[in-house]
C-alpha positions as CSV (number, residue, x, y, z in Angstrom):
1,M,0.0,0.0,0.0
2,M,1.2,3.5,-0.7
3,K,1.4,5.9,2.2
4,N,2.3,9.4,3.0
5,F,6.0,10.1,3.3
6,C,7.7,12.1,6.0
7,L,10.7,14.4,5.4
8,N,13.5,14.4,7.9
9,T,16.5,16.8,7.5
10,W,17.7,18.1,4.2
11,S,20.5,20.2,2.8
12,R,20.2,23.6,1.2
13,A,19.6,22.1,-2.2
14,G,16.1,21.2,-2.8
15,L,14.8,22.6,0.5
16,T,12.0,24.7,-0.9
17,A,10.9,22.0,-3.4
18,V,11.1,19.1,-1.0
19,A,9.0,21.1,1.5
20,A,6.5,21.6,-1.3
21,L,6.3,17.9,-1.7
22,A,5.4,17.4,2.0
23,L,1.7,17.5,1.2
24,N,0.5,16.3,4.6
25,A,2.2,17.1,7.9
26,C,3.8,14.0,9.3
27,A,3.5,13.1,12.9
28,P,3.5,9.9,14.9
29,G,0.1,8.3,14.8
30,Q,-1.5,10.9,12.5
31,D,-4.5,9.6,10.6
32,T,-4.5,9.8,6.8
33,P,-7.5,11.8,5.6
34,T,-9.7,10.3,3.0
35,P,-8.4,11.4,-0.4
36,T,-10.6,13.7,-2.4
37,I,-10.3,15.7,-5.6
38,G,-12.4,18.5,-7.2
39,V,-12.1,17.2,-10.8
40,N,-13.0,14.1,-12.6
41,V,-9.9,11.8,-12.9
42,S,-11.8,8.7,-14.0
43,R,-10.0,8.6,-17.4
44,Y,-6.5,10.0,-16.9
45,L,-4.3,10.4,-20.0
46,A,-0.5,10.7,-19.9
47,V,1.2,12.3,-22.8
48,G,5.0,12.2,-23.1
49,D,8.2,10.4,-24.1
50,S,10.7,8.2,-22.3
51,Y,10.0,9.4,-18.7
52,T,6.3,9.0,-19.2
53,A,6.7,5.5,-20.7
54,G,8.7,4.3,-17.8
55,L,12.1,3.9,-19.5
56,S,14.7,3.1,-16.9
57,A,18.4,2.0,-17.0
58,G,18.3,2.3,-20.8
59,G,15.4,0.0,-21.4
60,L,11.7,-0.6,-21.2
61,T,10.5,-3.7,-19.3
62,L,7.3,-4.8,-17.6
63,A,8.6,-3.8,-14.2
64,S,9.8,-0.3,-15.4
65,Q,6.4,0.3,-17.0
66,Q,4.7,-0.5,-13.7
67,Y,6.9,2.0,-11.9
68,S,6.3,4.7,-14.5
69,Y,5.3,8.0,-12.8
70,P,1.9,8.1,-14.6
71,N,1.1,4.6,-13.2
72,L,2.2,5.6,-9.7
73,L,0.1,8.8,-10.0
74,A,-2.9,6.9,-11.3
75,Q,-2.8,4.5,-8.2
76,Q,-3.0,7.6,-5.9
77,L,-5.8,9.2,-7.9
78,R,-7.8,5.9,-7.7
79,G,-7.9,6.4,-4.0
80,A,-9.9,9.6,-4.5
81,Q,-12.1,8.3,-7.3
82,A,-12.9,4.6,-7.1
83,D,-14.0,4.2,-10.7
84,A,-10.8,5.7,-12.1
85,T,-9.0,3.5,-14.6
86,F,-5.5,3.6,-16.1
87,S,-4.2,1.3,-18.9
88,Q,-0.6,0.9,-20.2
89,P,0.8,-0.9,-23.2
90,L,2.4,-3.5,-21.0
91,L,5.1,-5.8,-22.2
92,A,5.0,-9.5,-21.5
93,A,6.9,-10.7,-18.4
94,G,10.6,-11.2,-19.5
95,A,10.1,-9.2,-22.7
96,G,11.5,-5.8,-23.4
97,S,14.3,-3.9,-25.0
98,G,17.2,-4.9,-22.7
99,Y,18.7,-2.7,-20.0
100,F,21.9,-1.8,-18.2
101,S,23.0,-3.7,-15.0
102,L,25.7,-2.7,-12.6
103,V,29.0,-4.6,-12.8
104,D,31.1,-2.6,-10.2
105,F,32.5,0.7,-9.4
106,T,35.9,2.1,-10.6
107,A,38.5,3.3,-8.0
108,Q,37.2,6.8,-8.8
109,G,33.7,5.7,-7.8
110,F,32.2,5.7,-11.3
111,P,29.8,2.8,-12.1
112,R,30.6,0.3,-14.8
113,T,27.7,-1.3,-16.5
114,R,26.9,-4.1,-18.9
115,R,24.1,-4.4,-21.4
116,V,21.6,-7.1,-20.6
117,P,20.1,-8.0,-24.1
118,G,16.4,-8.1,-24.6
119,P,14.8,-11.4,-25.5
120,A,14.0,-12.5,-29.1
121,V,12.0,-9.9,-31.0
122,R,9.9,-10.0,-34.2
123,R,12.6,-8.4,-36.3
124,L,15.8,-6.4,-36.2
125,V,16.6,-3.5,-38.5
126,I,20.2,-2.3,-38.6
127,N,21.4,1.0,-39.9
128,P,25.2,0.6,-40.4
129,A,25.6,4.3,-41.4
130,A,23.9,5.7,-38.3
131,C,25.6,8.6,-36.5
132,G,27.9,7.3,-33.9
133,G,28.1,3.8,-35.3
134,A,25.7,1.1,-36.4
135,D,22.2,1.4,-34.9
136,T,19.9,-1.5,-34.3
137,I,16.1,-1.1,-34.0
138,R,14.3,-3.9,-32.3
139,L,10.7,-4.5,-33.4
140,L,8.9,-5.6,-30.2
141,T,5.7,-7.6,-29.7
142,R,2.6,-5.4,-29.8
143,T,0.4,-4.8,-26.8
144,D,-2.2,-7.4,-26.1
145,A,-5.0,-4.9,-27.0
146,P,-3.7,-3.1,-30.1
147,G,-7.1,-2.0,-31.2
148,T,-7.6,0.0,-27.9
149,L,-5.3,2.9,-27.2
150,P,-3.7,2.9,-23.8
151,Q,-4.1,5.8,-21.4
152,N,-0.3,6.0,-21.0
153,L,0.8,7.4,-24.3
154,G,4.4,7.8,-23.3
155,V,6.7,6.6,-26.1
156,P,10.4,6.2,-25.6
157,G,12.4,8.2,-28.2
158,L,9.4,10.1,-29.4
159,R,10.3,13.6,-30.5
160,L,7.8,16.4,-30.3
161,A,9.2,17.5,-33.7
162,Q,7.7,14.2,-35.0
163,L,4.2,15.1,-33.9
164,Q,2.6,15.0,-37.3
165,V,4.9,12.4,-39.0
166,A,2.6,9.8,-40.7
167,N,3.6,6.1,-40.5
168,L,5.9,6.8,-37.5
169,G,4.5,3.6,-35.9
170,N,4.0,1.6,-39.2
171,E,6.3,-1.3,-39.9
172,I,6.4,-0.1,-43.5
173,N,8.9,2.6,-42.3
174,A,11.1,0.0,-40.4
175,T,14.0,0.4,-42.8
176,P,17.6,1.3,-42.0
177,T,16.9,5.0,-42.7
178,G,13.2,5.1,-42.1
179,N,11.4,7.5,-39.8
180,F,10.1,4.8,-37.4
181,N,9.6,4.3,-33.7
182,P,9.2,0.7,-32.5
183,Y,7.7,1.7,-29.2
184,F,5.0,3.7,-31.0
185,E,4.4,0.8,-33.3
186,R,3.6,-1.6,-30.5
187,I,0.6,0.4,-29.2
188,L,-1.0,0.5,-32.7
189,P,-2.7,-2.0,-34.9
190,A,-0.6,-3.4,-37.7
191,S,-0.1,-1.0,-40.7
192,D,-1.5,1.9,-38.8
193,S,-0.5,5.2,-40.4
194,R,-1.7,7.6,-37.6
195,T,0.5,10.4,-36.4
196,Y,1.2,10.8,-32.7
197,L,-1.1,13.9,-32.8
198,K,-3.9,11.8,-34.2
199,V,-3.4,9.2,-31.5
200,V,-3.5,11.8,-28.8
201,T,-6.6,13.3,-30.4
202,D,-8.3,9.9,-30.5
203,A,-7.4,9.0,-26.9
204,A,-8.3,12.5,-25.6
205,A,-11.9,12.0,-26.8
206,S,-12.6,9.9,-23.7
207,A,-10.1,11.5,-21.3
208,T,-11.2,13.5,-18.3
209,F,-7.7,14.6,-17.0
210,F,-4.2,14.7,-18.5
211,T,-0.5,15.3,-17.8
212,Y,1.9,16.6,-20.4
213,F,5.6,16.0,-20.0
214,L,7.1,16.0,-23.5
215,G,10.1,17.3,-25.3
216,L,13.1,15.9,-23.5
217,D,13.7,13.2,-26.1
218,D,14.1,15.9,-28.8
219,L,17.3,17.0,-27.0
220,M,18.7,13.7,-25.6
221,P,20.3,12.3,-28.8
222,Y,22.3,15.5,-29.1
223,L,23.3,15.4,-25.5
224,R,24.1,11.8,-25.3
225,S,26.4,12.0,-28.3
226,G,28.4,15.0,-27.1
227,G,26.7,17.2,-29.7
228,Q,27.5,14.8,-32.6
229,C,24.1,13.3,-33.4
230,G,20.4,14.2,-33.3
231,T,18.8,17.4,-34.4
232,A,21.1,20.3,-34.1
233,P,19.7,22.9,-31.6
234,N,18.8,26.0,-33.5
235,S,16.0,28.5,-34.1
236,T,14.2,26.0,-36.3
237,L,14.1,23.4,-33.6
238,T,13.1,26.0,-31.1
239,N,10.1,27.1,-33.2
240,T,9.1,23.6,-33.9
241,L,8.9,22.6,-30.3
242,R,7.1,25.7,-29.2
243,N,4.5,25.4,-32.0
244,N,4.0,21.7,-31.6
245,A,3.5,22.0,-27.9
246,K,0.6,24.3,-28.5
247,V,-0.9,22.0,-31.1
248,V,-0.9,19.1,-28.6
249,L,-2.1,21.1,-25.7
250,D,-4.9,22.6,-27.7
251,V,-6.2,19.0,-28.1
252,L,-5.6,18.1,-24.5
253,T,-7.3,21.2,-23.1
254,A,-10.3,21.1,-25.5
255,G,-13.6,21.7,-23.8
256,G,-11.9,22.9,-20.6
257,R,-10.3,19.5,-19.8
258,P,-8.2,19.9,-16.6
259,G,-4.6,18.7,-16.4
260,I,-1.0,19.5,-15.4
261,I,1.8,20.7,-17.7
262,A,5.4,20.0,-16.8
263,R,8.4,22.0,-17.9
264,L,11.6,20.2,-18.8
265,P,14.3,20.0,-16.1
266,D,17.6,21.8,-16.4
267,L,19.9,19.5,-18.4
268,N,22.8,19.9,-16.0
269,T,20.7,18.3,-13.2
270,L,21.1,15.0,-15.1
271,P,24.1,12.9,-14.0
272,L,25.0,12.3,-17.7
273,L,26.4,15.8,-17.4
274,R,26.7,16.8,-13.8
275,T,28.9,13.9,-12.8
276,G,31.5,14.9,-15.4
277,R,31.5,18.7,-14.9
278,G,35.0,19.9,-15.9
279,L,36.8,21.2,-12.8
280,S,34.9,19.1,-10.3
281,L,35.8,16.0,-12.3
282,Q,39.4,17.1,-12.5
283,K,39.5,17.7,-8.7
284,R,37.9,14.3,-8.1
285,L,40.5,12.5,-10.3
286,Q,43.4,14.4,-8.7
287,A,42.3,13.3,-5.3
288,T,42.1,9.7,-6.4
289,Y,45.4,9.6,-8.1
290,G,47.2,11.9,-5.6
291,D,48.5,14.3,-8.2
292,N,47.9,17.6,-9.9
293,A,47.4,16.4,-13.5
294,L,45.0,18.4,-15.6
295,L,42.2,17.1,-17.8
296,Y,42.5,17.9,-21.5
297,I,39.9,17.9,-24.2
298,E,40.1,18.2,-28.0
299,D,39.7,21.7,-29.4
300,P,36.0,21.6,-30.5
301,F,36.9,23.8,-33.5
302,G,39.3,21.1,-34.9
303,S,42.6,22.9,-34.6
304,G,44.2,19.7,-33.3
305,V,45.5,21.4,-30.2
306,A,44.4,20.0,-26.9
307,Q,43.1,22.5,-24.3
308,P,42.6,22.2,-20.5
309,I,39.1,21.5,-19.4
310,T,37.0,24.3,-17.8
311,D,33.9,24.3,-15.7
312,D,31.8,25.1,-18.8
313,E,32.5,21.7,-20.3
314,Y,31.0,18.4,-19.3
315,V,32.5,15.0,-19.9
316,L,29.7,12.5,-20.6
317,A,29.2,10.2,-17.6
318,T,29.1,7.2,-20.0
319,V,32.9,7.6,-20.7
320,L,34.0,8.4,-17.1
321,P,35.3,4.9,-16.4
322,R,37.8,5.3,-19.3
323,I,39.2,8.6,-18.1
324,G,42.8,8.1,-16.9
325,Q,43.0,4.6,-18.3
326,P,46.0,4.0,-20.6
327,S,45.1,3.9,-24.3
328,P,47.4,3.7,-27.4
329,V,48.4,7.1,-29.0
330,L,50.7,7.6,-31.9
331,V,53.2,10.2,-30.8
332,G,55.4,11.0,-33.8
333,T,56.3,7.6,-35.1
334,T,55.9,5.8,-31.7
335,T,52.8,4.3,-30.2
336,M,52.6,5.1,-26.5
337,M,50.1,4.1,-23.8
338,L,48.9,7.4,-22.3
339,P,46.1,8.1,-19.7
340,Y,43.0,9.1,-21.6
341,G,42.3,12.7,-20.9
342,R,45.1,13.2,-18.3
343,D,47.9,13.8,-20.8
344,V,47.9,16.6,-23.3
345,R,48.9,14.1,-26.0
346,N,45.7,12.0,-25.4
347,P,42.9,14.5,-24.9
348,I,39.2,13.5,-24.4
349,R,37.5,13.3,-27.8
350,D,35.1,16.0,-28.7
351,A,32.3,13.4,-29.0
352,D,32.8,12.5,-25.3
353,V,32.3,16.1,-24.2
354,M,29.6,18.7,-24.2
355,D,31.5,21.9,-24.7
356,F,30.6,25.5,-23.9
357,D,29.1,26.3,-27.3
358,E,27.1,23.0,-27.5
359,M,25.6,23.6,-24.0
360,N,24.7,27.1,-24.9
361,R,22.9,25.9,-28.1
362,V,20.9,23.2,-26.3
363,N,20.1,25.3,-23.3
364,S,18.8,28.1,-25.6
365,V,16.3,25.7,-27.1
366,L,15.2,24.3,-23.7
367,N,14.8,27.7,-22.1
368,S,12.7,29.0,-24.9
369,Y,10.5,25.9,-24.9
370,N,10.0,26.2,-21.1
371,T,9.2,29.9,-21.4
372,E,6.5,29.0,-24.0
373,L,5.1,26.3,-21.7
374,D,4.9,29.0,-19.0
375,R,3.0,31.3,-21.3
376,L,0.6,28.7,-22.5
377,A,-0.2,27.5,-19.0
378,S,-0.7,30.9,-17.4
379,V,-2.1,33.0,-20.3
380,V,-3.7,30.6,-22.8
381,Y,-5.0,27.6,-20.8
382,K,-5.1,29.0,-17.2
383,M,-3.9,25.8,-15.7
384,P,-1.1,24.7,-13.3
385,I,2.4,24.0,-14.4
386,I,5.2,22.2,-12.7
387,D,7.7,25.0,-12.9
388,A,11.5,24.9,-12.4
389,S,11.5,28.6,-11.4
390,K,11.8,29.8,-7.9
391,K,8.4,31.6,-7.8
392,S,6.7,30.7,-4.6
393,S,3.4,30.0,-6.3
394,T,4.9,27.1,-8.3
395,L,6.6,23.9,-7.7
396,D,10.3,23.3,-8.5
397,L,10.5,20.1,-10.5
398,N,14.3,20.3,-10.2
399,G,13.8,19.8,-6.5
400,A,12.7,16.3,-7.3
401,M,15.8,16.0,-9.4
402,P,18.6,17.2,-7.0
403,S,20.8,19.6,-8.9
404,Y,24.2,18.8,-7.5
405,V,26.0,15.6,-6.9
406,G,27.4,16.7,-3.6
407,E,24.1,17.9,-2.3
408,A,21.2,15.7,-1.2
409,I,17.7,15.6,0.2
410,S,16.7,13.3,2.9
411,V,13.3,11.6,2.5
412,G,12.3,9.4,5.5
413,G,16.0,9.1,6.4
414,V,17.0,8.0,2.9
415,L,19.3,10.3,1.0
416,Y,18.5,11.3,-2.6
417,S,21.0,13.0,-4.9
418,A,21.9,13.2,-8.6
419,E,24.8,10.8,-8.1
420,P,23.9,7.9,-10.4
421,V,22.9,4.6,-8.8
422,R,24.0,5.6,-5.3
423,G,21.7,8.6,-5.3
424,N,18.5,6.6,-5.6
425,F,16.9,9.0,-8.1
426,F,18.7,8.3,-11.5
427,S,19.1,4.9,-13.1
428,L,22.2,3.4,-14.8
429,D,21.7,5.3,-18.1
430,Y,22.4,8.5,-16.2
431,Y,19.2,10.3,-17.1
432,T,16.0,8.3,-16.6
433,P,14.6,7.7,-13.1
434,T,14.6,4.7,-10.9
435,P,11.2,3.6,-9.4
436,R,12.0,5.9,-6.4
437,G,12.8,8.7,-8.8
438,N,9.5,8.2,-10.6
439,A,7.7,8.3,-7.3
440,L,9.3,11.7,-6.5
441,I,8.2,13.0,-9.9
442,A,4.7,11.6,-9.3
443,N,4.7,13.4,-6.0
444,A,5.5,16.6,-7.8
445,F,2.4,16.2,-9.9
446,I,0.4,15.3,-6.8
447,S,1.5,18.5,-5.1
448,A,0.4,20.5,-8.2
449,I,-2.9,18.7,-8.3
450,N,-3.6,19.3,-4.7
451,K,-2.9,23.0,-5.0
452,A,-4.8,23.6,-8.2
453,Y,-7.8,21.2,-7.9
454,Q,-9.0,21.3,-4.3
455,A,-7.5,17.9,-3.6
456,N,-5.8,16.1,-0.7
457,I,-4.2,13.2,-2.7
458,P,-1.6,11.6,-0.4
459,A,2.0,11.5,-1.6
460,I,3.7,8.2,-2.3
461,D,6.0,6.6,0.2
462,V,9.0,6.7,-2.1
463,N,11.2,4.5,0.1
464,S,8.7,1.6,-0.1
465,L,9.7,1.3,-3.8
466,P,12.8,-0.6,-5.1
467,S,15.8,1.4,-6.3
468,V,16.0,-0.6,-9.6
469,A,13.2,-1.4,-12.0
470,Q,14.6,-4.6,-13.5
């Protein structure tokens, strides 16, 4: 059973936001009030991408779907409205896309992982010329009820920029260079050409309440590749995201349908970046090795001259176990084994770093998109938004995603931080949540619902959930 959670002590980081999540005062022996809500939540519809779908540790499994934040939220809403239902496109037990599991930690404290492959699938499609190397698309089994759209419309890898792409979930497009999403396909009947917008429109026809948390997957391919792959952040992408958000939200809010809109979190809250922030990483390595060696990165402009890292650059967390490890480098006519990144002759590759310019470009898109969501929520739709700003009238979603590795919040005596794995919030892919992280996100939505819709939905006891989904 899910219960209220009590907050003990916390550090400066996240204090305001965590306090906002304390929906009910916690005291020994306190009775939990009967949950109530002032809106109809009998048919809750969740619209989003990887986070909404329940992706965790780099994969989608039956367990990770069951711990998705919309499913956790739906369970709490059911306490206030007994006839509330919520359906997801569940995978069969043992099926899924594969995921990362923990092998061990390096001497520097960085996790090493291995990929657990998914079981047999209907078909594999390989694009040998994909950015960053060959890419394999796995066509998964469809949901058991492909003729009925689920209420969780979270689709891993779905880009808001693909909102009106026909055949995105049609196997006809499952070619090496086709515009195809296998997770979208599995919730549709065979040969279905509907766009994601049309699916949202069809599902919204019977919905009474919604959550919107979409757009992060438009930025993640660029981020995860060190700025090498994905759609380049520019004014065109900015305008596409802003315009498409309004198109979707016009559908979701039609007829005055209530809901909650969520902004995207700051990207440097994700351990994919935060763990490898330039000077902090350099200091951590110096302490481990007992020296004063600097970290060097390739010149992002291609001059061939290595440069010392600054605090404006982020080494991707996925490559941190390799930093400092000897690797072969041709120096003149001699091949030498030099520590990766800790010798000026063996700098960290540009593809392993998000540099100052790349961060500026991607943050410009994110900030403009979030600003547009603010405008739509407050001016156009007059509805609540989970806001990363510090305005006292809103909730800081980044408080549910602790901003700094060295800072933490304590929830019921358990520490939560942005440190991957050990911090309880983020999974082994360095950006998607654990079940406990999903519960904190669900609690952020619950707090917003309680404030906006005359409700007293209890928060989830996050510590009662496991720290891994697989």
